[in-house]
N, C-alpha and C positions, 0 to 999 in steps of 0.2 A: 530888668523891668520891675521886679519886686521892690527895688530901692526907690525907683521913681514914684511908684504908687504910695509907698510909705511916706516919702517926702511930701506928697500931695495930701497927706492926712487920710489916706484910704487904707483901712485895715485889710490885709490880704495874706494868704498863706500859699507857699510854694509846695507842691506835691510832685513826687516821682522825679526829682531833679537828678538823682543818681541812677535811674532805671535804664538809661541808654548805654551804660557801661557794659552790660552783659552781651555776650555773643552766642551764636549757635542757634538752638531751636527755641530760644526764649521769644515770646511775643514782643513786638515793638511797643513800648509804652513811652509816650511823650510827656515832658513836663507839663504841669497844669498850674495855673494861678487861680485861686478861688478868692473872690471878693466876699468879705464877711457880711456886709450889709447890702441888701438889694437897693437901698436908697443911694449907694455910691456907684452903681453900675454905669450911669451915664458919664460921670466924672472920670471913672476908670477907663472907659472907652476913649474919652478925649485924651487922657494921658498916653494911652497906647498909640492913638493916631498921631499925636504930636511927636512921640518918640520915633515912629516909623517915617515921619516926614522930615526928620532932621537931615541936613546935608551930611555927606560922608565926612568923617573927621579927617583932620590933617595928620601929619606925622606924629606930633606930640601935643599934649594939652598941658597948660600951666594951671595949677591949682590956685584959685583966688584966695583960699584960706591960708595955706602954708607956703606957697611958692614953689612947690615940688613939680618937676616935669614928669608926666605920665604918658605911657604909650597911648596912641589914639584909640585903641580898642577898649580902653578902660572907661567905665562909666562913673566910678568913684575913685578918688585919690587913694593910692596904695599907702600913703604916709598918714593921712589924717581922716580918711573915710568921708570926706566932703564930696558931694555930687560935683562932677566936672561939667563945665560949660564948653561945648565945642567952639564957641565964638572966642574963647580965651586962648587960642592957639599961639604957640611960640614960633 
């Protein structure tokens, strides 16, 4: 999600992304995304809604930048780091 926000030109920071790795008596801390500017909040919410509304991806996605096939669970190409478009399925 942080990549989609940054590609939309929205400055954001990801916090606590490794916190769920602990087990035992540690409190549960979920990852958080903080939007740096209040003026970007509505656009950020739209990016999140659009992301959640995407259809489930197919088995693999073809990167439009480098032509590499990527697993459907990827959001960016592992080869060139370009955002993947689920509509470009192979």
